[in-house]
BANU-897370 format. One record per atom (N, C-alpha, C, O, CB): y negated, x negated, z negated. Coordinates in steps of 0.1 Angstrom, whole numbers, plus 5000, padded with zeros to 4 digits. Atoms other than C-alpha are relative to their C-alpha. Glycine has a CB too. Layout:
YXZ
...
REM end
This chain:
500849895006
076001599015
500049984985
501049934979
500750145003
500250005015
074801618979
500350144994
499750234997
498649954996
499649885007
076501878958
499849994985
499849874980
501550055003
500250015014
076001968922
501249944993
502349954999
499650144994
498850065007
078201798896
501050114997
502250084995
499549944987
499149905003
079702138888
500950035012
502150055011
499350134997
499249984988
080902188925
501049885001
502149905004
499150005012
499150124999
082301828924
501150014990
502349984993
499249874998
499049995011
084101898891
501050115004
502250105002
499350044987
499149894995
085502228906
501049955010
502249985010
499250125005
499150064990
086902038936
501049914994
502249924997
499149935011
499150105007
088401768914
501150084992
502250044992
499249914991
499149925008
090002028891
501150075009
502250065006
499350114992
499049934991
091602218920
500949905006
502149925007
499250085011
499150104994
092901898936
500949954989
502149934992
499149885005
499250065010
094201768903
501250094997
502350044994
499249984987
498949905003
096302088898
500750045013
501450155013
499550124993
499249994988
097602068934
499750135008
500650195014
501450004997
500449894991
095602348951
500149945014
499949825016
498650054997
499850054986
096102328989
498950065008
498250165005
501350045005
500949954990
093902379019
498650034995
498050144997
500550125007
501349985006
090602339001
498949995011
498949905019
499749904989
501150004991
087502429021
498750044992
498850124982
500250095012
501349965006
083802459011
499250065012
499049995022
499349884993
500849944990
081602699031
498550004994
498350064984
500550145003
501550015004
077802629029
499450135006
499350165018
499349885006
500649874996
076202979029
498550014998
498050124999
500750114992
501450005002
072702879022
499350055012
499550015023
499449864996
500849944989
070303089043
500650125006
500050195014
499749895010
499349884994
072903349052
500650094990
501150204993
501149955010
499449925011
074103479018
499050014989
498449924985
501349944996
501049985010
071903628991
500649984986
499849974976
499450145001
499550005014
074303608961
500649864996
500949844984
501050104999
499550135004
075603248963
499749905011
499349945022
501550004998
500250104990
075102918981
501349945007
501249905018
499349884994
498850064994
078702808986
501250094995
501250154985
500249864994
498649965003
082302938987
500949884999
500849805009
500550115010
499050105001
085002708975
501350075001
501650154992
499949914987
498849924998
088302838988
501349904999
501349795004
500050075014
498850085002
091802718978
501250095001
501150214998
500049924986
498849934999
095402818983
500949954988
501049834986
500749985013
499050045011
097902828954
501450035005
501650105015
499750084987
498649994996
101702818956
500650134995
501750184999
500849894996
499549875006
102103138935
498950064991
497950004989
501349974991
501049945009
100303388913
499849934987
498749914982
500450154997
500150075013
101103188882
499249875003
498449834994
501449964995
500850124996
099702878900
498550035000
497749964996
500549945013
501449964999
096503068907
499450024986
498349974983
499950145007
500549985014
096203158870
499849864993
498849844986
501050084992
500150145006
096802788860
498849935006
498049874998
501349925003
501250064994
094202678885
498750064994
497749984992
500050025015
501249945006
091702928871
499749954986
498649924983
500250165000
500250055014
092202818835
499549865000
498649834993
501450014992
500450144999
091902448844
498649995006
497949905001
501049925008
501350004995
088902518865
498950024990
497949954989
499950105012
500949975011
087102678836
499849894990
498749874985
500450134993
500050125009
088002388814
499249895005
498549824997
501449964997
500650124994
086702128838
498650015006
497949915006
500949955010
501349994994
083602268854
498849974991
497849914995
499850145006
501150035010
081502248823
499050104998
498150094989
499349875004
500849885002
079702578826
500850125000
501950135006
498850015011
499249875001
080802928818
499750085012
498650095017
499650084987
500249914988
081403148848
499350134997
499450184986
501450035007
500749875002
079303458853
501050115000
500850214994
499050025012
499049905000
082503648860
501349955006
501249855014
499550135007
498750034994
086203628869
500750135003
500750234995
500949924990
499349884995
088103888889
501449965005
501549855011
499250075011
498750024994
091803908898
500949914993
502049894998
499849965013
499150105007
093203668872
501350064995
502349994995
499349944989
498849945005
095703918859
501150015010
502349985007
499750154996
499050004990
097503948892
500249875006
501449835010
499750105011
500050134995
096703608905
500249985015
500449875020
501249934994
499850014985
097003688942
498749965007
498749885016
500450145006
501350044995
093203648948
499250004987
498850104982
499450095011
500850025012
091203508919
498649965005
498549865012
500649904990
501450034997
087403498922
499349964987
499350034977
499250125007
500850065011
085403278898
498649985004
498449895013
500749874994
501450004995
081703328901
499249914990
499049934979
499450145000
500850095007
079503038890
498550015004
497749925000
500549855002
501449984996
076303168905
499749925013
499749975024
499049964989
500350094988
075502868928
501250005009
501049985022
499749864995
498850004991
079102878941
501050104994
501050124982
500649865001
499049915004
082003118940
501349935005
501549895016
499850145006
498750064996
085602988939
500950125002
501050214995
500549914988
499049904997
088303188956
501349935001
501549835008
499750075015
498750065000
091903108948
501050115005
501150214998
500449954986
499049914994
094503278970
501449955000
501649835001
499550035014
498650044995
098203288974
499950015015
499050075021
501150104994
500250024986
098803209010
500050135008
499150155017
501249925006
500049874993
099603569022
498650074999
498150125009
501150094993
501349945001
096303699008
498949925007
498049985012
499750024985
501050084993
094303409021
500050035015
499050045022
500249854998
499949964986
095603479056
499550145003
498950165014
501549985005
500449864998
095003849053
498550015000
497950085008
500650094989
501449985001
091403829041
499249905008
498049935012
499649984985
500650094991
090503519061
498549984998
497750015007
500350045014
501550025003
087103439044
499449905010
498249925013
499949964986
500650094991
086603149067
499650065013
498650025019
501149885003
500449934988
086503379097
498950104997
497950115005
501250085006
501049905004
084503649079
498649934998
497649995002
500450074987
501350075003
081803389069
499949885010
499449785006
500049954986
500150114990
082003179101
498649965004
498549855010
500850045012
501450044998
078203169103
499649884991
498749814993
499150114999
500250115009
078402929074
500549875005
501449875014
500550034986
499550134996
079002559077
501349974992
501249964979
499049884998
498750025006
082702489069
500349854999
500249785008
501150075007
499650145003
083802159053
501550014995
501850084985
499149934990
498650025005
087502069049
500049894990
499449794992
501049975011
499950105011
088301879017
501349935001
502449995000
499850074986
498850084999
090801599020
500549984987
499949934978
499649865007
499450025013
093201598992
500449864996
500549834984
501350084999
499650145003
094001228995
498849924995
498949834986
500549935012
501250075005
090401118989
498950114998
499250225000
499549895010
501049905003
087101288981
499150035012
498050085010
499149944989
500949984989
085901329016
499950155004
500950225004
500549925012
500249864994
084401649030
499749975015
498849895018
498850074993
500350024986
084501669067
499750135007
500450235005
501149935008
500349874994
082801939088
501150045009
501749965016
498749985009
498949954991
085302159106
499450025014
498250065015
500650134994
500549984986
085002189144
499950155003
499550185014
500949935010
REM end
């Protein structure tokens, strides 16, 4: 799949700072406010805040908005074309965006290399 350079930079930034369980959900045709969700798990609220700061530094465009950075349990960074969700594990399991948006095409991102593989 061909993704914008900003999405690729976001994935690389999250991987570089050790975000876990990265997934990309293709929402084109089923969502009116964005084309993709990029979802990641952090090891702590402070890690979420660090990921958010580094993401903004590396993506190359200013986000339209950021929510939740003060607590760091669920941080949402809106880039228009894509929205990044950074969760601590407990909140990710609770909100389960992958289940909520299961009509989208889900891709798991391999942390060892740059491969995206469709989830079954």
